[in-house]
C-alpha positions in Angstrom: -114.6 -27.7 -22.7 -117.5 -29.0 -24.7 -121.0 -29.0 -23.3 -122.4 -32.5 -22.8 -126.2 -32.7 -23.3 -128.2 -35.9 -22.6 -131.4 -36.2 -24.6 -133.7 -38.2 -22.4 -137.3 -39.3 -21.9 -138.3 -42.7 -20.7 -141.4 -42.6 -22.8 -140.8 -44.0 -26.3 -142.0 -42.4 -29.5 -141.5 -38.8 -28.4 -138.9 -37.8 -31.0 -135.8 -38.3 -28.9 -133.6 -39.9 -31.6 -135.0 -37.5 -34.2 -134.1 -34.6 -31.9 -130.6 -36.0 -31.3 -129.8 -36.4 -35.0 -131.3 -33.1 -36.2 -129.9 -31.0 -33.3 -126.5 -32.5 -33.9 -126.6 -31.7 -37.6 -128.0 -28.2 -37.0 -125.3 -27.4 -34.5 -122.6 -28.8 -36.8 -124.0 -26.7 -39.7 -123.1 -23.5 -37.6 -119.5 -24.6 -37.7 -119.5 -26.0 -34.2 -117.7 -29.3 -33.6 -120.2 -31.9 -32.5 -120.1 -35.5 -31.2 -123.3 -37.6 -31.2 -123.1 -40.6 -28.9 -125.7 -43.3 -29.7 -126.4 -45.0 -26.3 -129.7 -46.6 -27.4 -129.5 -50.3 -28.2 -132.0 -49.8 -31.0 -129.2 -47.9 -32.8 -131.5 -45.6 -34.7 -129.3 -42.5 -34.3 -126.5 -44.5 -35.9 -128.5 -45.8 -38.9 -130.3 -42.4 -39.2 -127.2 -40.5 -39.9 -124.9 -43.1 -41.6 -124.9 -45.2 -44.7 -125.8 -48.9 -44.3 -122.2 -49.7 -45.4 -120.7 -47.5 -42.6 -123.0 -49.0 -40.0 -122.1 -52.5 -41.1 -118.4 -51.7 -41.0 -118.6 -50.3 -37.5 -120.3 -53.4 -36.2 -118.1 -55.9 -38.1 -114.9 -54.1 -36.8 -116.3 -54.1 -33.2 -115.9 -50.4 -33.0 -119.1 -49.4 -31.3 -120.0 -47.6 -28.0 -120.4 -51.1 -26.4 -116.8 -51.9 -27.0 -115.8 -48.6 -25.4 -118.2 -49.0 -22.4 -117.6 -52.7 -21.7 -114.7 -53.8 -23.9 -112.1 -51.2 -22.8 -111.5 -49.4 -26.1 -110.8 -45.7 -25.9 -113.7 -43.8 -27.3 -111.5 -42.1 -29.9 -111.0 -45.6 -31.5 -114.6 -46.0 -32.3 -115.5 -42.6 -33.6 -116.7 -42.1 -37.2 -116.6 -38.9 -39.0 -120.2 -38.6 -40.5 -120.2 -34.9 -41.5 -117.4 -32.3 -41.8 -117.7 -31.2 -38.2 -119.9 -34.0 -36.8 -118.6 -37.3 -35.4 -120.6 -40.3 -34.3 -120.0 -42.9 -31.5 -122.1 -45.7 -33.1 -124.3 -48.3 -31.4 -124.5 -51.9 -32.4 -126.7 -54.9 -31.5 -124.3 -55.8 -28.7 -125.3 -52.7 -26.7 -128.3 -54.7 -25.4 -126.0 -56.7 -23.3 -124.4 -53.7 -21.7 -127.4 -53.1 -19.4 -126.6 -56.5 -17.8 -122.8 -56.4 -18.0 -122.4 -52.9 -16.5 -124.3 -53.9 -13.4 -121.3 -55.9 -12.0 -118.7 -53.3 -13.0 -116.9 -51.0 -10.7 -118.0 -47.4 -11.1 -120.7 -48.5 -13.5 -122.6 -45.2 -13.5 -119.5 -43.3 -14.4 -118.2 -45.4 -17.3 -119.4 -43.0 -20.1 -118.2 -39.9 -18.2 -114.7 -41.4 -17.9 -114.7 -42.2 -21.6 -115.7 -38.7 -22.7 -113.4 -36.8 -20.3 -110.2 -37.1 -22.5 -112.0 -35.9 -25.7 -114.4 -33.2 -24.4 -112.1 -30.4 -25.3 -112.2 -31.4 -29.0 -115.9 -30.6 -29.3 -118.2 -27.7 -28.7 -121.2 -30.1 -28.1 -121.5 -33.7 -27.1 -125.1 -35.0 -27.6 -126.1 -38.4 -26.1 -129.1 -40.2 -27.4 -130.5 -42.5 -24.6 -132.8 -45.5 -24.5 -136.5 -45.1 -23.7 -136.0 -46.2 -20.1 -134.3 -45.1 -16.9 -131.8 -48.0 -16.7 -128.1 -48.1 -16.4 -127.4 -46.7 -19.9 -129.5 -43.6 -19.3 -128.0 -43.3 -15.8 -124.5 -43.2 -17.5 -125.7 -40.5 -19.9 -127.0 -38.4 -17.0 -123.8 -38.7 -14.9 -121.8 -37.8 -18.0 -123.9 -34.8 -18.9 -123.9 -31.2 -17.9 -127.6 -30.9 -18.7 -130.6 -32.8 -19.9 -132.8 -31.9 -22.9 -136.3 -33.5 -22.7 -138.3 -34.0 -26.0 -142.0 -34.0 -25.2 -144.7 -35.2 -27.6 -147.7 -32.9 -27.8 -150.2 -35.6 -26.8 -152.5 -36.4 -23.8 -149.9 -38.3 -21.8 -147.1 -35.8 -22.3 -146.8 -34.9 -18.7 -147.2 -38.5 -17.5 -143.8 -39.9 -16.5 -142.2 -36.5 -16.6 -142.2 -36.4 -12.8 -140.4 -39.8 -12.8 -137.7 -38.4 -15.1 -137.3 -35.2 -13.1 -137.1 -37.2 -9.9 -134.3 -39.3 -11.4 -132.5 -36.2 -12.5 -132.8 -34.8 -9.0 -131.4 -38.0 -7.5 -128.5 -38.1 -9.9 -127.8 -34.5 -9.1 -127.8 -35.2 -5.4 -125.8 -38.4 -5.4 -123.6 -38.5 -8.5 -123.5 -35.3 -10.6 -124.1 -32.1 -8.5 -123.7 -29.9 -11.6 -126.4 -31.6 -13.7 -129.1 -29.2 -14.8 -132.3 -29.3 -16.9 -131.4 -27.9 -20.3 -135.0 -27.6 -21.2 -138.0 -29.3 -22.8 -138.7 -29.2 -26.5 -142.2 -29.8 -27.7 -142.2 -32.3 -30.6 -144.8 -33.6 -33.1 -146.8 -30.4 -32.8 -149.9 -30.2 -35.0 -151.0 -26.6 -35.3 -154.5 -27.7 -36.5 -155.0 -29.9 -33.4 -156.5 -28.1 -30.3 -154.9 -30.7 -28.0 -151.4 -29.7 -29.2 -152.0 -26.1 -28.2 -153.5 -27.2 -24.8 -150.5 -29.4 -24.0 -148.1 -26.6 -25.1 -149.9 -24.1 -22.8 -149.9 -26.6 -19.9 -146.2 -27.4 -20.1 -145.2 -23.8 -20.5 -147.4 -22.9 -17.5 -145.7 -25.6 -15.3 -142.1 -24.8 -16.5 -142.1 -21.2 -17.8 -138.3 -20.9 -17.9 -137.5 -24.4 -19.1 -139.5 -24.8 -22.3 -137.8 -23.9 -25.6 -139.6 -21.4 -27.8 -138.9 -23.6 -30.8 -141.5 -26.2 -31.5 -141.0 -29.2 -33.7 -144.0 -29.8 -36.0 -145.2 -33.1 -37.4 -143.5 -33.5 -40.8 -143.6 -36.1 -43.6 -140.1 -35.1 -44.5 -138.9 -35.8 -41.0 -140.4 -39.3 -41.0 -138.8 -40.1 -44.4 -135.3 -38.7 -43.8 -133.9 -41.5 -41.5 -134.4 -44.2 -44.2 -131.9 -42.2 -46.4 -129.4 -41.8 -43.6 -130.0 -38.1 -43.5 -131.3 -35.5 -41.1 -134.4 -33.6 -42.1 -132.1 -30.5 -42.4 -130.4 -32.3 -45.3 -133.3 -34.2 -46.7 -135.9 -31.4 -46.6 -133.9 -28.2 -45.8 -136.9 -25.9 -46.4 -139.4 -28.1 -44.5 -141.0 -26.9 -41.2 -139.2 -29.6 -39.3 -135.8 -28.4 -40.6 -136.7 -24.9 -39.6 -137.7 -26.1 -36.2 -134.5 -27.8 -35.5 -132.4 -24.9 -36.8 -134.3 -22.6 -34.4 -133.7 -25.1 -31.5 -130.0 -25.1 -32.3 -129.9 -21.3 -32.2 -131.6 -21.4 -28.8 -129.3 -24.1 -27.4 -126.3 -22.0 -28.5 -127.7 -18.8 -27.0 -128.4 -20.5 -23.7 -124.9 -21.9 -23.5 -123.2 -18.7 -24.4 -125.5 -16.8 -22.0 -124.4 -19.1 -19.1 -120.7 -18.6 -20.1 -120.1 -22.2 -21.1 
């Protein structure tokens, strides 16, 4: 049974989608079978790992995660093979409407979990990229997940809002998904020349000594350029510090999972 990891933070601009794409590619590069689910209406995980033609085809054909969540398609019908061992459940513009339409649906918090259940055994990892909010789509991701990975930007307000996210995780765990755990926090956009980056890193590690990944994701020009080419930084700049950071994170994720016997 594959591990389902929701990548979540209600703050925008923290490197969530970048983490989803690059961790997915890094895990797939180890030979693991990976599914990336784009649950963010902005669709950046979809466009950041696909060609424009492939993105357009998915949307024209109506084979997006919206059609599975709301339209009744089996998730297997919308999946696109984007790398040899990496599949994508793409997002389209229509996903914006899902926030409203899901509210009136029976079992609305469990829709994604039900979709993933039949195909979980086909993958070692299922990564879910979520919107920068704590709405119904993020709730679906948390209920579907085994654990939550939280990207945190190394800036002054890094800890602001974290308590809200952790509170939401606790509520979901208590009411809807007792097995949900915090996978960990990964520090992103780290600038080694900036004293504040080091201070934020020290503070987060002091608060959550067991839950912060050793791997740190640095600021990187290659990383900001790669999505416009439909590539991960691992493919676009394989020797860059960003690529090394995500490969190290993938190694940690694998080690944590195997260490827990999953």
